[in-house]
C-alpha positions as CSV (number, residue, x, y, z in Angstrom):
1,M,-6.5,-36.3,40.8
2,Y,-5.4,-34.9,44.2
3,V,-4.2,-37.0,47.1
4,E,-3.1,-35.6,50.5
5,A,-1.6,-37.8,53.2
6,D,-0.3,-37.2,56.7
7,A,3.1,-38.4,58.0
8,R,1.7,-41.8,58.9
9,G,0.4,-42.4,55.4
10,T,-3.3,-41.8,56.2
11,I,-5.1,-40.3,53.2
12,M,-6.5,-37.0,54.4
13,A,-8.0,-35.8,51.1
14,L,-8.8,-37.5,47.9
15,R,-10.3,-35.8,44.8
16,I,-10.9,-37.7,41.6
17,E,-12.2,-36.1,38.5
18,P,-15.2,-37.7,36.8
19,Y,-13.2,-38.6,33.7
20,A,-10.6,-40.5,35.7
21,L,-12.2,-43.9,35.0
22,E,-12.0,-43.3,31.2
23,A,-8.6,-45.1,31.1
24,G,-10.0,-48.0,33.1
25,A,-10.2,-49.1,36.7
26,R,-6.7,-50.6,36.8
27,R,-5.1,-47.4,35.6
28,L,-7.1,-45.5,38.2
29,E,-5.8,-47.9,40.9
30,L,-2.2,-47.3,39.8
31,L,-2.7,-43.6,39.7
32,I,-4.2,-43.4,43.2
33,A,-1.3,-45.6,44.6
34,D,1.3,-43.5,42.8
35,Q,-0.2,-40.2,44.0
36,H,-0.5,-41.6,47.5
37,R,3.2,-42.5,47.6
38,I,4.1,-39.0,46.5
39,A,1.8,-37.4,49.0
40,Y,3.1,-39.6,51.8
41,G,6.7,-38.9,50.9
42,N,5.9,-35.1,51.0
43,A,4.2,-35.4,54.3
44,Q,7.1,-37.4,55.8
45,A,9.6,-34.8,54.5
46,E,7.6,-31.9,55.9
47,A,7.3,-33.6,59.3
48,E,11.0,-34.3,59.4
49,R,11.7,-30.6,58.5
50,V,9.4,-29.3,61.2
51,Y,10.9,-31.8,63.8
52,T,14.4,-30.8,62.9
53,E,13.6,-27.1,63.1
54,L,11.9,-27.5,66.5
55,N,14.7,-29.5,67.9
56,R,17.3,-27.1,66.6
57,D,15.7,-24.3,68.7
58,A,15.0,-26.5,71.8
59,P,17.0,-26.0,74.9
60,R,19.6,-28.7,75.5
61,R,19.6,-30.8,78.7
62,H,22.9,-31.4,80.4
63,S,23.4,-34.5,82.5
């Protein structure tokens, strides 16, 4: 199984192998939820990294 999410948690890609239902629908539900949580966390971390990097190099405003 492969789940990709963006920084807002929207699933951008989902691939499920044909044998995924062999363990039952409930197990598949849990697996999808778990993989989504991981993908969402990774996307948030990457967005934060990029934001921090861009702000580090941005010119500072002085009041």
